[in-house]
BADO-611223 format. One line per 3 residues: number of its first residue (from 1); their letters; for each residue x, z, y of N, C-alpha, C. Coordinates in nm, 3 decimals. Layout:
# residues N
NUM	A	X/Z/Y/X/Z/Y/X/Z/Y | ...
//
This chain:
# residues 317
1	LLR	0.081/0.000/-0.120/0.000/0.000/0.000/0.085/0.000/0.127 | 0.193/0.078/0.122/0.283/0.082/0.237/0.344/-0.056/0.260 | 0.382/-0.122/0.149/0.443/-0.255/0.160/0.341/-0.356/0.215
4	LNR	0.217/-0.351/0.164/0.114/-0.444/0.212/0.083/-0.421/0.359 | 0.083/-0.295/0.401/0.059/-0.263/0.541/0.166/-0.325/0.631 | 0.294/-0.315/0.588/0.402/-0.372/0.668/0.392/-0.525/0.671
7	ENG	0.361/-0.587/0.554/0.350/-0.732/0.548/0.236/-0.783/0.635 | 0.124/-0.709/0.636/0.010/-0.749/0.719/0.047/-0.742/0.867 | 0.121/-0.639/0.906/0.165/-0.627/1.045/0.256/-0.741/1.084
10	ARS	0.345/-0.780/0.992/0.438/-0.889/1.020/0.365/-1.022/1.035 | 0.263/-1.046/0.949/0.188/-1.172/0.954/0.105/-1.184/1.081 | 0.048/-1.071/1.124/-0.039/-1.074/1.241/0.038/-1.070/1.372
13	GGE	0.169/-1.046/1.361/0.250/-1.039/1.482/0.236/-0.909/1.556 | 0.162/-0.814/1.500/0.145/-0.683/1.564/0.219/-0.575/1.487 | 0.192/-0.452/1.524/0.256/-0.339/1.458/0.171/-0.292/1.341
16	SLP	0.237/-0.249/1.234/0.166/-0.191/1.120/0.143/-0.043/1.146 | 0.051/0.016/1.070/0.027/0.159/1.083/0.149/0.236/1.036 | 0.179/0.351/1.096/0.292/0.433/1.049/0.274/0.472/0.903
19	DEH	0.383/0.473/0.826/0.376/0.509/0.684/0.311/0.645/0.664 | 0.341/0.739/0.753/0.286/0.873/0.739/0.134/0.871/0.746 | 0.077/0.786/0.832/-0.069/0.779/0.845/-0.131/0.720/0.718
22	ISR	-0.070/0.615/0.664/-0.120/0.555/0.539/-0.117/0.658/0.426 | -0.005/0.729/0.414/0.008/0.830/0.308/-0.096/0.939/0.323 | -0.122/0.979/0.447/-0.218/1.087/0.471/-0.358/1.043/0.432
25	IWR	-0.395/0.920/0.467/-0.528/0.869/0.433/-0.549/0.868/0.282 | -0.451/0.815/0.207/-0.467/0.807/0.063/-0.460/0.944/-0.004 | -0.383/1.035/0.055/-0.378/1.172/0.001/-0.516/1.235/0.007
28	EIF	-0.588/1.214/0.119/-0.721/1.272/0.133/-0.821/1.202/0.040 | -0.808/1.071/0.021/-0.896/0.999/-0.071/-0.880/1.054/-0.213 | -0.754/1.068/-0.257/-0.730/1.120/-0.392/-0.777/1.265/-0.404
31	SSS	-0.756/1.343/-0.298/-0.799/1.483/-0.301/-0.951/1.491/-0.316 | -1.025/1.408/-0.241/-1.170/1.408/-0.248/-1.218/1.359/-0.385 | -1.148/1.258/-0.438/-1.185/1.206/-0.570/-1.169/1.312/-0.678
34	RAL	-1.059/1.386/-0.673/-1.039/1.494/-0.771/-1.144/1.602/-0.754 | -1.181/1.631/-0.629/-1.279/1.736/-0.603/-1.417/1.700/-0.659 | -1.450/1.571/-0.662/-1.579/1.529/-0.719/-1.585/1.561/-0.868
37	QRP	-1.469/1.552/-0.935/-1.464/1.584/-1.077/-1.454/1.736/-1.098 | -1.352/1.795/-1.038/-1.333/1.940/-1.039/-1.225/1.972/-0.937 | -1.257/2.051/-0.834/-1.156/2.080/-0.732/-1.033/2.146/-0.792
40	SRV	-0.915/2.101/-0.752/-0.792/2.163/-0.797/-0.777/2.298/-0.729 | -0.761/2.403/-0.809/-0.741/2.537/-0.754/-0.590/2.555/-0.732 | -0.551/2.579/-0.609/-0.409/2.582/-0.573/-0.372/2.720/-0.519
43	AFL	-0.270/2.780/-0.581/-0.220/2.911/-0.540/-0.108/2.895/-0.437 | -0.104/2.984/-0.340/0.001/2.983/-0.238/0.010/3.122/-0.177 | 0.118/3.148/-0.106/0.135/3.276/-0.039/0.037/3.283/0.077
46	GPE	-0.058/3.376/0.070/-0.164/3.386/0.169/-0.133/3.485/0.279 | -0.237/3.506/0.363/-0.375/3.457/0.352/-0.388/3.313/0.400 | -0.511/3.263/0.403/-0.534/3.128/0.452/-0.488/3.117/0.598
49	GTF	-0.426/3.005/0.629/-0.374/2.984/0.763/-0.224/3.001/0.773 | -0.159/3.049/0.666/-0.014/3.062/0.668/0.050/2.923/0.659 | 0.182/2.919/0.679/0.253/2.791/0.668/0.244/2.736/0.526
52	SHM	0.242/2.823/0.425/0.227/2.776/0.287/0.090/2.711/0.266 | -0.014/2.769/0.324/-0.147/2.710/0.313/-0.151/2.574/0.382 | -0.093/2.564/0.501/-0.093/2.437/0.572/-0.013/2.331/0.496
55	AAL	0.097/2.373/0.434/0.177/2.279/0.354/0.097/2.230/0.233 | 0.017/2.319/0.173/-0.066/2.279/0.059/-0.169/2.174/0.101 | -0.227/2.191/0.218/-0.323/2.093/0.268/-0.254/1.960/0.300
58	ECL	-0.131/1.967/0.353/-0.055/1.846/0.384/-0.028/1.762/0.261 | 0.015/1.827/0.153/0.060/1.748/0.037/-0.048/1.728/-0.069 | -0.152/1.812/-0.072/-0.253/1.802/-0.177/-0.392/1.769/-0.123
61	GHS	-0.408/1.766/0.009/-0.535/1.726/0.067/-0.628/1.843/0.095 | -0.726/1.819/0.179/-0.816/1.925/0.225/-0.930/1.955/0.127 | -0.936/1.885/0.015/-1.044/1.910/-0.082/-1.003/2.006/-0.192
64	ISA	-0.885/2.066/-0.181/-0.842/2.163/-0.282/-0.925/2.290/-0.270 | -0.927/2.368/-0.377/-0.986/2.500/-0.374/-0.872/2.599/-0.351 | -0.869/2.662/-0.234/-0.757/2.747/-0.194/-0.761/2.880/-0.268
67	APC	-0.643/2.924/-0.316/-0.630/3.052/-0.385/-0.512/3.129/-0.325 | -0.533/3.192/-0.209/-0.424/3.267/-0.147/-0.383/3.387/-0.231 | -0.253/3.412/-0.239/-0.198/3.523/-0.319/-0.117/3.615/-0.229
70	ENF	-0.102/3.741/-0.272/-0.038/3.841/-0.186/0.114/3.834/-0.190 | 0.172/3.772/-0.293/0.318/3.759/-0.300/0.353/3.642/-0.391 | 0.484/3.608/-0.396/0.529/3.493/-0.475/0.504/3.514/-0.624
73	DAV	0.525/3.637/-0.673/0.503/3.663/-0.815/0.358/3.635/-0.853 | 0.264/3.669/-0.766/0.123/3.643/-0.793/0.094/3.494/-0.798 | 0.164/3.414/-0.717/0.148/3.268/-0.721/0.191/3.215/-0.857
76	FRA	0.311/3.256/-0.903/0.361/3.211/-1.032/0.270/3.256/-1.146 | 0.223/3.380/-1.142/0.136/3.431/-1.248/0.004/3.356/-1.253 | -0.053/3.326/-1.137/-0.181/3.255/-1.133/-0.171/3.119/-1.200
79	VAE	-0.057/3.051/-1.181/-0.037/2.919/-1.242/-0.004/2.933/-1.390 | 0.088/3.023/-1.424/0.131/3.040/-1.563/0.016/3.082/-1.653 | -0.075/3.164/-1.602/-0.186/3.216/-1.683/-0.310/3.127/-1.678
82	GAC	-0.301/3.016/-1.604/-0.411/2.920/-1.602/-0.523/2.952/-1.504 | -0.506/3.056/-1.420/-0.608/3.086/-1.321/-0.611/2.979/-1.212 | -0.498/2.911/-1.191/-0.489/2.802/-1.093/-0.427/2.679/-1.158
85	DLG	-0.465/2.562/-1.109/-0.412/2.437/-1.163/-0.271/2.412/-1.114 | -0.246/2.446/-0.988/-0.116/2.422/-0.926/-0.081/2.539/-0.835 | 0.045/2.546/-0.798/0.089/2.643/-0.700/0.189/2.578/-0.607
88	LVP	0.204/2.633/-0.488/0.300/2.582/-0.391/0.388/2.699/-0.349 | 0.521/2.684/-0.370/0.614/2.791/-0.334/0.730/2.733/-0.254 | 0.776/2.803/-0.151/0.891/2.754/-0.074/1.020/2.775/-0.151
91	LEN	1.108/2.675/-0.147/1.238/2.685/-0.213/1.350/2.708/-0.114 | 1.346/2.638/-0.001/1.455/2.652/0.096/1.410/2.605/0.233 | 1.478/2.657/0.333/1.453/2.619/0.472/1.581/2.560/0.529
94	SLH	1.566/2.455/0.610/1.683/2.384/0.662/1.769/2.471/0.754 | 1.712/2.575/0.813/1.789/2.662/0.902/1.828/2.794/0.837 | 1.742/2.846/0.752/1.763/2.981/0.698/1.806/2.984/0.552
97	GSI	1.818/2.867/0.489/1.870/2.862/0.353/1.765/2.883/0.246 | 1.810/2.921/0.127/1.724/2.930/0.010/1.638/3.056/0.009 | 1.523/3.045/-0.055/1.435/3.159/-0.077/1.461/3.206/-0.220
100	GQS	1.552/3.302/-0.233/1.601/3.342/-0.365/1.495/3.387/-0.461 | 1.392/3.455/-0.411/1.288/3.508/-0.499/1.217/3.397/-0.576 | 1.197/3.283/-0.511/1.130/3.171/-0.579/1.213/3.123/-0.698
103	FDL	1.345/3.111/-0.679/1.431/3.066/-0.789/1.428/3.167/-0.903 | 1.431/3.296/-0.871/1.430/3.399/-0.975/1.305/3.393/-1.062 | 1.192/3.362/-1.001/1.065/3.368/-1.073/1.048/3.254/-1.174
106	FAE	1.123/3.145/-1.158/1.117/3.038/-1.258/1.165/3.088/-1.394 | 1.259/3.181/-1.393/1.311/3.234/-1.520/1.212/3.328/-1.588 | 1.114/3.376/-1.514/1.022/3.477/-1.568/0.886/3.421/-1.608
109	HSV	0.851/3.302/-1.561/0.716/3.252/-1.583/0.716/3.113/-1.648 | 0.611/3.089/-1.724/0.598/2.961/-1.796/0.533/2.857/-1.705 | 0.615/2.803/-1.614/0.569/2.698/-1.522/0.679/2.592/-1.513
112	HIA	0.646/2.476/-1.462/0.745/2.372/-1.436/0.717/2.309/-1.299 | 0.815/2.239/-1.245/0.801/2.174/-1.116/0.740/2.036/-1.134 | 0.628/2.012/-1.068/0.559/1.883/-1.079/0.582/1.794/-0.958
115	GEH	0.638/1.849/-0.852/0.663/1.769/-0.732/0.724/1.855/-0.624 | 0.758/1.792/-0.513/0.813/1.864/-0.399/0.749/1.812/-0.270 | 0.757/1.893/-0.166/0.700/1.855/-0.037/0.783/1.917/0.074
118	YSR	0.820/1.837/0.174/0.892/1.886/0.290/0.794/1.901/0.406 | 0.789/2.021/0.462/0.696/2.048/0.572/0.773/2.085/0.697 | 0.747/2.014/0.804/0.809/2.043/0.934/0.748/2.169/0.992
121	IRL	0.831/2.264/1.031/0.783/2.388/1.090/0.754/2.366/1.238 | 0.626/2.367/1.273/0.582/2.351/1.411/0.515/2.480/1.457 | 0.549/2.525/1.575/0.496/2.650/1.626/0.419/2.627/1.756
124	CLM	0.309/2.699/1.771/0.235/2.695/1.897/0.195/2.836/1.935 | 0.160/2.855/2.061/0.110/2.982/2.110/-0.041/2.969/2.124 | -0.116/3.054/2.053/-0.262/3.044/2.050/-0.325/3.173/2.101
127	STE	-0.440/3.160/2.166/-0.503/3.277/2.228/-0.648/3.243/2.264 | -0.725/3.347/2.296/-0.857/3.325/2.356/-0.845/3.311/2.507 | -0.729/3.348/2.560/-0.706/3.335/2.704/-0.688/3.188/2.740
130	SEL	-0.710/3.156/2.868/-0.696/3.017/2.913/-0.569/2.993/2.992 | -0.499/3.100/3.031/-0.377/3.086/3.108/-0.264/3.167/3.045 | -0.144/3.112/3.050/-0.028/3.180/2.996/-0.003/3.313/3.068
133	SAV	-0.033/3.317/3.195/-0.010/3.437/3.275/-0.094/3.556/3.229 | -0.201/3.530/3.155/-0.290/3.638/3.109/-0.239/3.705/2.981 | -0.136/3.649/2.920/-0.084/3.702/2.793/0.008/3.821/2.818
136	KRV	-0.028/3.936/2.764/0.049/4.059/2.780/0.123/4.099/2.652 | 0.080/4.048/2.540/0.145/4.079/2.413/0.131/3.958/2.320 | 0.231/3.942/2.233/0.232/3.830/2.139/0.253/3.885/1.997
139	YSH	0.169/3.841/1.904/0.180/3.880/1.763/0.233/3.762/1.682 | 0.310/3.792/1.579/0.350/3.690/1.482/0.427/3.756/1.368 | 0.457/3.675/1.267/0.550/3.717/1.163/0.690/3.719/1.225
142	PQP	0.780/3.807/1.181/0.914/3.813/1.241/0.990/3.681/1.242 | 0.971/3.596/1.138/1.047/3.472/1.133/1.012/3.376/1.247 | 0.884/3.350/1.278/0.855/3.266/1.395/0.907/3.323/1.526
145	FGQ	0.910/3.455/1.537/0.971/3.514/1.658/1.116/3.470/1.670 | 1.189/3.476/1.558/1.329/3.435/1.560/1.346/3.287/1.587 | 1.251/3.206/1.541/1.261/3.062/1.557/1.220/3.013/1.695
148	SRG	1.157/3.101/1.774/1.113/3.062/1.908/1.170/3.155/2.015 | 1.283/3.217/1.984/1.342/3.316/2.074/1.371/3.257/2.212 | 1.425/3.137/2.214/1.461/3.075/2.341/1.339/3.047/2.427
151	WLR	1.231/2.996/2.365/1.110/2.966/2.441/1.048/3.094/2.496 | 1.043/3.197/2.415/0.985/3.324/2.459/1.065/3.384/2.575 | 1.197/3.375/2.565/1.283/3.429/2.671/1.261/3.354/2.802
154	GHL	1.237/3.222/2.792/1.221/3.142/2.912/1.082/3.144/2.972 | 0.978/3.167/2.889/0.840/3.155/2.938/0.762/3.287/2.941 | 0.799/3.380/2.853/0.728/3.508/2.850/0.826/3.625/2.850
157	PGT	0.918/3.630/2.946/1.017/3.739/2.948/0.948/3.874/2.969 | 0.989/3.973/2.892/0.932/4.107/2.907/0.801/4.129/2.835 | 0.744/4.024/2.778/0.618/4.038/2.705/0.642/4.109/2.572
160	ALL	0.553/4.201/2.534/0.567/4.275/2.409/0.552/4.180/2.290 | 0.649/4.182/2.199/0.646/4.101/2.077/0.619/4.194/1.959 | 0.504/4.178/1.896/0.458/4.272/1.794/0.450/4.203/1.658
163	PEE	0.530/4.248/1.560/0.532/4.181/1.429/0.410/4.212/1.344 | 0.369/4.111/1.264/0.260/4.126/1.168/0.306/4.074/1.033 | 0.230/4.101/0.927/0.268/4.061/0.792/0.265/3.909/0.774
166	STA	0.183/3.840/0.851/0.172/3.695/0.840/0.126/3.638/0.974 | 0.147/3.508/0.992/0.099/3.443/1.114/-0.054/3.443/1.118 | -0.117/3.439/1.001/-0.264/3.442/0.997/-0.316/3.576/1.047
169	AAA	-0.253/3.686/1.003/-0.293/3.818/1.049/-0.270/3.831/1.200 | -0.161/3.773/1.247/-0.130/3.776/1.391/-0.238/3.703/1.471 | -0.281/3.588/1.422/-0.382/3.510/1.493/-0.516/3.583/1.499
172	LKA	-0.551/3.656/1.394/-0.675/3.733/1.394/-0.668/3.845/1.499 | -0.549/3.904/1.514/-0.532/4.005/1.619/-0.553/3.943/1.757 | -0.492/3.826/1.778/-0.504/3.759/1.906/-0.648/3.719/1.935
175	KDE	-0.723/3.689/1.831/-0.863/3.650/1.849/-0.949/3.767/1.892 | -0.911/3.887/1.846/-0.994/4.005/1.872/-0.954/4.083/1.997 | -0.831/4.060/2.048/-0.782/4.141/2.158/-0.761/4.058/2.285
178	AGS	-0.822/4.099/2.393/-0.800/4.032/2.522/-0.654/4.052/2.564 | -0.597/3.951/2.628/-0.460/3.959/2.674/-0.357/3.938/2.565 | -0.402/3.898/2.446/-0.311/3.879/2.333/-0.298/3.732/2.297
181	AAI	-0.186/3.699/2.234/-0.163/3.564/2.181/-0.088/3.578/2.050 | -0.081/3.469/1.976/-0.010/3.468/1.849/0.071/3.339/1.837 | 0.178/3.346/1.761/0.259/3.228/1.731/0.235/3.190/1.586
184	GHP	0.204/3.062/1.565/0.179/3.015/1.429/0.163/2.865/1.425 | 0.118/2.815/1.312/0.097/2.672/1.291/-0.020/2.624/1.377 | -0.010/2.504/1.439/-0.122/2.452/1.519/-0.253/2.444/1.441
187	GLA	-0.244/2.418/1.310/-0.365/2.412/1.229/-0.437/2.546/1.221 | -0.364/2.654/1.235/-0.424/2.787/1.234/-0.511/2.808/1.357 | -0.465/2.756/1.472/-0.546/2.765/1.594/-0.677/2.690/1.578
190	VML	-0.671/2.572/1.516/-0.793/2.494/1.491/-0.886/2.570/1.397 | -0.829/2.629/1.294/-0.907/2.701/1.193/-0.985/2.818/1.254 | -0.924/2.887/1.352/-0.986/3.006/1.410/-1.051/2.981/1.544
193	GLR	-1.044/2.857/1.592/-1.107/2.824/1.719/-1.037/2.884/1.839 | -0.904/2.896/1.833/-0.826/2.951/1.943/-0.770/2.840/2.031 | -0.748/2.871/2.157/-0.685/2.775/2.249/-0.536/2.769/2.222
196	VLA	-0.480/2.650/2.231/-0.334/2.633/2.223/-0.281/2.633/2.366 | -0.208/2.740/2.400/-0.154/2.753/2.536/-0.021/2.681/2.551 | 0.052/2.665/2.442/0.181/2.596/2.447/0.215/2.545/2.308
199	EAL	0.281/2.431/2.301/0.321/2.371/2.173/0.472/2.354/2.167 | 0.520/2.321/2.048/0.664/2.296/2.026/0.748/2.414/2.075 | 0.714/2.534/2.030/0.788/2.654/2.069/0.921/2.666/1.996
202	EDS	0.934/2.598/1.884/1.053/2.615/1.800/1.179/2.573/1.874 | 1.284/2.655/1.862/1.410/2.628/1.931/1.484/2.508/1.870 | 1.459/2.479/1.743/1.524/2.366/1.676/1.418/2.270/1.622
205	ASN	1.436/2.141/1.651/1.341/2.041/1.601/1.369/2.005/1.455 | 1.481/2.053/1.402/1.518/2.019/1.263/1.487/2.134/1.168 | 1.374/2.198/1.190/1.334/2.312/1.107/1.233/2.264/1.002
208	WTR	1.278/2.253/0.878/1.195/2.205/0.768/1.198/2.306/0.653 | 1.089/2.315/0.581/1.085/2.394/0.458/1.053/2.302/0.340 | 1.131/2.315/0.236/1.107/2.240/0.113/1.024/2.326/0.019
211	FAI	0.910/2.274/-0.024/0.821/2.343/-0.117/0.827/2.276/-0.254 | 0.807/2.355/-0.358/0.792/2.303/-0.493/0.646/2.316/-0.535 | 0.592/2.210/-0.594/0.458/2.215/-0.653/0.477/2.253/-0.799
214	IAP	0.423/2.368/-0.840/0.442/2.414/-0.977/0.313/2.397/-1.057 | 0.329/2.371/-1.187/0.216/2.350/-1.277/0.238/2.434/-1.403 | 0.132/2.459/-1.480/0.145/2.544/-1.599/0.231/2.479/-1.707
217	GRE	0.301/2.563/-1.785/0.378/2.517/-1.899/0.525/2.503/-1.869 | 0.609/2.535/-1.967/0.754/2.529/-1.948/0.809/2.390/-1.971 | 0.735/2.305/-2.043/0.788/2.176/-2.083/0.770/2.071/-1.973
220	ACS	0.881/2.017/-1.925/0.876/1.909/-1.827/0.884/1.775/-1.900 | 0.839/1.669/-1.835/0.846/1.534/-1.893/0.890/1.437/-1.785 | 0.927/1.315/-1.827/0.970/1.214/-1.731/0.860/1.186/-1.630
223	AHA	0.902/1.162/-1.507/0.805/1.138/-1.401/0.749/0.997/-1.410 | 0.619/0.983/-1.377/0.558/0.851/-1.366/0.579/0.801/-1.224 | 0.659/0.700/-1.209/0.692/0.650/-1.075/0.715/0.500/-1.081
226	EPG	0.706/0.437/-0.964/0.731/0.294/-0.957/0.878/0.265/-0.990 | 0.907/0.146/-1.046/1.045/0.109/-1.074/1.131/0.116/-0.948 | 1.245/0.179/-0.959/1.335/0.191/-0.846/1.309/0.312/-0.758
229	AAL	1.202/0.388/-0.787/1.172/0.506/-0.706/1.278/0.613/-0.730 | 1.315/0.685/-0.626/1.414/0.792/-0.637/1.351/0.911/-0.708 | 1.418/0.960/-0.811/1.368/1.074/-0.887/1.467/1.189/-0.883
232	KTS	1.417/1.306/-0.911/1.500/1.426/-0.909/1.469/1.510/-1.032 | 1.573/1.568/-1.092/1.557/1.661/-1.203/1.608/1.797/-1.159 | 1.526/1.900/-1.179/1.568/2.037/-1.149/1.598/2.108/-1.280
235	LLF	1.711/2.178/-1.284/1.758/2.246/-1.404/1.783/2.393/-1.376 | 1.764/2.475/-1.478/1.801/2.615/-1.474/1.894/2.639/-1.593 | 2.015/2.686/-1.567/2.110/2.700/-1.677/2.205/2.817/-1.657
238	TVA	2.267/2.859/-1.767/2.371/2.961/-1.763/2.494/2.906/-1.835 | 2.611/2.953/-1.797/2.736/2.916/-1.864/2.813/3.043/-1.897 | 2.907/3.032/-1.991/2.990/3.146/-2.028/3.071/3.192/-1.906
241	HRP	3.092/3.322/-1.896/3.160/3.380/-1.780/3.312/3.374/-1.800 | 3.365/3.252/-1.793/3.510/3.234/-1.804/3.550/3.110/-1.724 | 3.678/3.097/-1.688/3.722/2.987/-1.601/3.688/2.849/-1.658
244	GTL	3.640/2.762/-1.573/3.621/2.622/-1.609/3.487/2.584/-1.666 | 3.400/2.682/-1.696/3.273/2.646/-1.761/3.179/2.572/-1.666 | 3.171/2.617/-1.542/3.087/2.547/-1.445/3.148/2.412/-1.409
247	AAV	3.279/2.408/-1.397/3.347/2.282/-1.366/3.319/2.177/-1.474 | 3.309/2.221/-1.600/3.282/2.128/-1.709/3.145/2.063/-1.693 | 3.046/2.139/-1.646/2.912/2.085/-1.621/2.916/1.982/-1.509
250	LDL	2.987/2.017/-1.401/2.993/1.927/-1.286/3.071/1.800/-1.319 | 3.177/1.814/-1.396/3.257/1.697/-1.436/3.174/1.601/-1.521 | 3.089/1.656/-1.609/3.005/1.570/-1.694/2.909/1.487/-1.608
253	LAG	2.846/1.549/-1.510/2.754/1.477/-1.423/2.828/1.371/-1.341 | 2.945/1.409/-1.291/3.023/1.313/-1.212/3.063/1.193/-1.296 | 3.102/1.218/-1.420/3.141/1.109/-1.509/3.027/1.017/-1.543
256	AGI	2.905/1.070/-1.542/2.786/0.989/-1.571/2.731/0.922/-1.445 | 2.797/0.946/-1.331/2.752/0.884/-1.206/2.625/0.945/-1.151 | 2.601/1.072/-1.182/2.478/1.140/-1.137/2.514/1.237/-1.024
259	NMS	2.449/1.218/-0.911/2.477/1.302/-0.794/2.402/1.434/-0.803 | 2.474/1.544/-0.778/2.412/1.676/-0.771/2.378/1.704/-0.625 | 2.249/1.724/-0.595/2.207/1.744/-0.456/2.190/1.890/-0.419
262	KLE	2.186/1.979/-0.517/2.176/2.123/-0.488/2.229/2.204/-0.605 | 2.300/2.312/-0.573/2.346/2.407/-0.674/2.335/2.547/-0.615 | 2.258/2.632/-0.678/2.233/2.768/-0.629/2.256/2.866/-0.743
265	SRP	2.332/2.970/-0.719/2.352/3.074/-0.820/2.270/3.197/-0.783 | 2.211/3.260/-0.885/2.132/3.380/-0.865/2.171/3.485/-0.967 | 2.172/3.614/-0.930/2.205/3.719/-1.026/2.107/3.718/-1.143
268	MRG	2.160/3.736/-1.264/2.074/3.738/-1.382/2.008/3.874/-1.395 | 1.878/3.875/-1.411/1.805/4.000/-1.421/1.851/4.080/-1.543 | 1.888/4.206/-1.522/1.920/4.295/-1.633/2.064/4.289/-1.680
271	IAW	2.145/4.196/-1.628/2.285/4.185/-1.671/2.372/4.178/-1.547 | 2.447/4.284/-1.521/2.529/4.290/-1.401/2.642/4.187/-1.406 | 2.663/4.119/-1.293/2.772/4.024/-1.271/2.764/3.901/-1.360
274	EYV	2.644/3.871/-1.407/2.619/3.744/-1.474/2.520/3.665/-1.387 | 2.527/3.531/-1.395/2.450/3.450/-1.301/2.377/3.336/-1.372 | 2.264/3.298/-1.314/2.189/3.180/-1.358/2.196/3.079/-1.245
277	FFM	2.207/2.951/-1.280/2.224/2.846/-1.181/2.098/2.759/-1.174 | 2.059/2.726/-1.052/1.953/2.630/-1.026/2.019/2.504/-0.971 | 1.988/2.389/-1.031/2.051/2.264/-0.990/1.948/2.154/-0.973
280	DAA	1.969/2.070/-0.871/1.894/1.946/-0.854/1.988/1.830/-0.878 | 1.951/1.738/-0.966/2.028/1.618/-0.993/1.946/1.496/-0.954 | 2.008/1.402/-0.886/1.937/1.285/-0.833/1.918/1.179/-0.941
283	SDL	1.836/1.211/-1.040/1.809/1.119/-1.151/1.701/1.180/-1.241 | 1.644/1.099/-1.329/1.554/1.148/-1.433/1.636/1.168/-1.559 | 1.680/1.289/-1.584/1.767/1.317/-1.698/1.693/1.314/-1.831
286	LRP	1.561/1.300/-1.830/1.485/1.294/-1.954/1.465/1.151/-2.004 | 1.511/1.053/-1.928/1.501/0.915/-1.975/1.602/0.891/-2.087 | 1.568/0.799/-2.179/1.655/0.774/-2.295/1.799/0.740/-2.258
289	EHA	1.820/0.669/-2.147/1.956/0.630/-2.110/2.044/0.749/-2.071 | 1.981/0.866/-2.046/2.059/0.985/-2.011/2.063/1.087/-2.124 | 2.020/1.047/-2.244/2.014/1.140/-2.357/2.151/1.198/-2.389
292	ETL	2.256/1.117/-2.382/2.391/1.166/-2.412/2.437/1.267/-2.308 | 2.406/1.239/-2.183/2.442/1.333/-2.076/2.370/1.466/-2.092 | 2.240/1.461/-2.123/2.162/1.583/-2.140/2.213/1.663/-2.259
295	EGL	2.249/1.594/-2.367/2.304/1.663/-2.483/2.438/1.728/-2.449 | 2.518/1.657/-2.368/2.645/1.714/-2.323/2.626/1.839/-2.240 | 2.522/1.840/-2.158/2.492/1.958/-2.079/2.454/2.075/-2.169
298	RER	2.374/2.047/-2.270/2.334/2.155/-2.362/2.456/2.212/-2.434 | 2.551/2.129/-2.467/2.672/2.177/-2.535/2.759/2.264/-2.444 | 2.759/2.236/-2.315/2.845/2.309/-2.221/2.779/2.433/-2.163
301	CQS	2.647/2.446/-2.181/2.574/2.560/-2.125/2.535/2.659/-2.234 | 2.529/2.785/-2.198/2.476/2.884/-2.292/2.326/2.868/-2.306 | 2.259/2.836/-2.197/2.115/2.807/-2.198/2.089/2.699/-2.096
304	LRV	1.990/2.614/-2.124/1.956/2.505/-2.033/1.805/2.480/-2.041 | 1.743/2.475/-1.926/1.599/2.447/-1.920/1.574/2.343/-1.811 | 1.504/2.237/-1.848/1.464/2.136/-1.750/1.338/2.187/-1.682
307	LGV	1.349/2.223/-1.554/1.236/2.279/-1.481/1.135/2.172/-1.439 | 1.184/2.048/-1.422/1.092/1.943/-1.380/1.162/1.815/-1.344 | 1.091/1.704/-1.359/1.135/1.572/-1.313/1.023/1.518/-1.225
310	YPH	1.056/1.477/-1.105/0.953/1.440/-1.008/1.011/1.348/-0.902 | 0.926/1.274/-0.831/0.975/1.185/-0.726/1.045/1.263/-0.614 | 1.156/1.211/-0.570/1.230/1.272/-0.460/1.163/1.236/-0.328
313	ETP	1.116/1.338/-0.256/1.051/1.314/-0.128/1.154/1.323/-0.016 | 1.141/1.237/0.081/1.229/1.237/0.198/1.153/1.290/0.317 | 1.205/1.390/0.387/1.135/1.441/0.506/1.111/1.328/0.606
316	RL	0.990/1.324/0.662/0.955/1.221/0.761/0.994/1.271/0.899 | 1.112/1.237/0.942/1.166/1.287/1.068/1.091/1.230/1.187
//
């Protein structure tokens, strides 16, 4: 569809629709179609209105059945136990690095990665007030405060900054209290009917969060994708605690011409000074042509689990 849209624009001598708009339209069509059969129940870190909720709507459409959870472990459990069809969990942020708890929970729950989604972190100031000068206090989660420190210093110096458990909780406070405002996702302001007093509060325009879409079951399979589509394999593995064991894994991938796009080590639960590794490889390692490489990995690792094979998404800058 994206290709046909570009070709139509070229033939007519005009501009084609932006790829992001085409993708968004079809995402909503598929979401509505699934909902007619049975709405997909999607778990995420709640409450509704958080950045995780907005990311779920971005990548899975507005026809999902939302299942907000109180913590990451509850998201994984809801999917592993079949209470939800899918879950959305953050893996890493372009400014603040990896979310270690998410990586740890893959080792504890029977889920696999079915896809990924990059969400641009956009911040706005929302309130029932109509003028910035009327704002005497601002509520938000501590992280958005840190991400908009420069804007706050320049536009609301001396204003009380009051932390809340989530941006959604902050927005509810701002809705109920005169002279209050909240920092959060623009979609949250729409959801609660609040005025947006200022947009683009974030100090860095390159603030992105990578989310993983998780599905029930430990067994991953090759991704269904168009020929030539970029694919990614996520692995969880351990190696013997002696010199050269990790290097042997990396050398094998290099020799097979497979690029490693991420490597993260996490402490192994219950065993001091032992580590489990999370890796992203830019290929579908479950395809027959990579069988020898995958077998070589199993020989070099003490344990190896394929967490998922899925299309590699590129952030839309």
